[in-house]
N, C-alpha and C positions, 0 to 999 in steps of 0.2 A: 594698060591705061587705067585711069582712075575709075571710069564707069564700069569696067569689067570686074573689079574686085568687090567682094562682099563687104558690107558695112560691119565694122567691128567697134566695140566700145573701148574705152581707155583701159578698163580693168576687165578681167574675165568675169562672167556671171558666177554667182554662188553655186555650189553643187546642187543639182536637182532643178535648176532654173534655166529655161531656154530663152535666149534673148529674142525679142520681137521688135525689130526696128521698122517694119513695114506698116503695122497698125497697132501701136502701143495703146494700152488702156489709160484713160485720163480720169482724174478725180474731180474735174471741174463741174461735172453734173451735180455733185453734192455741195460744192462750195458756193455756187451762185445762189441757190435757194436759202442756204444758211446765212449768207451775207445779207440777203434781202430781209429775212426775218429779223435779224439782230439790228439792222439799220432801221427798220420800222419800229422796233421796240425802243431803241435809243431816241428816236425822233419823238415818239409819244411821251417818253419820260421828260425830255427837254421841254416839250410844249406844256406838260403838266406843271413843271417847275416854274416856267415863265408865267403861266396863268395864276398859279398860287402866289407868286411874289407880286405880281402886278395888280390882281383883282381882289384876292382874299386878304392877304397881309397888308397890301398897299405900301410896301416898302421895297422898292427896287433900288438897291444900294450900289455903291461903287464896286463892291466885291463881285457882283454879277458881271459888270462890264469888264472888270479886270481879269476875271477868269476867262472870258471870251477872248480878250486880247492875247492872253497867254497861249490859248489854243491856236491862234493864228501865227504865233511865233514872234510877235512884237514884244519889245521889252516892257516889263511891268513897272 
C-alpha cells in the first residue's frame, strides 16, 4: 500500500547527503526579513522621489505617470 512505503525523491540524493522528508529545513526565515527590509527601502526611495518632484522641483511631469503605468502593465 502507498502509506506503508517510505517516501523517495525523484532522483537519489548526492553522495554524503541523507534525505529528510519528515522535517526539511526551510530558508523562509531569512527571506521574509530581507523582503521586508528591501520593500521598506524601495518605498522610502519612491516617497523621496515623489516629494522631490512635487514639492522641491515642482515639476511632476508625464514621465512620472507614464513610468507608473508601465509598472502596472498598461500600454505606454
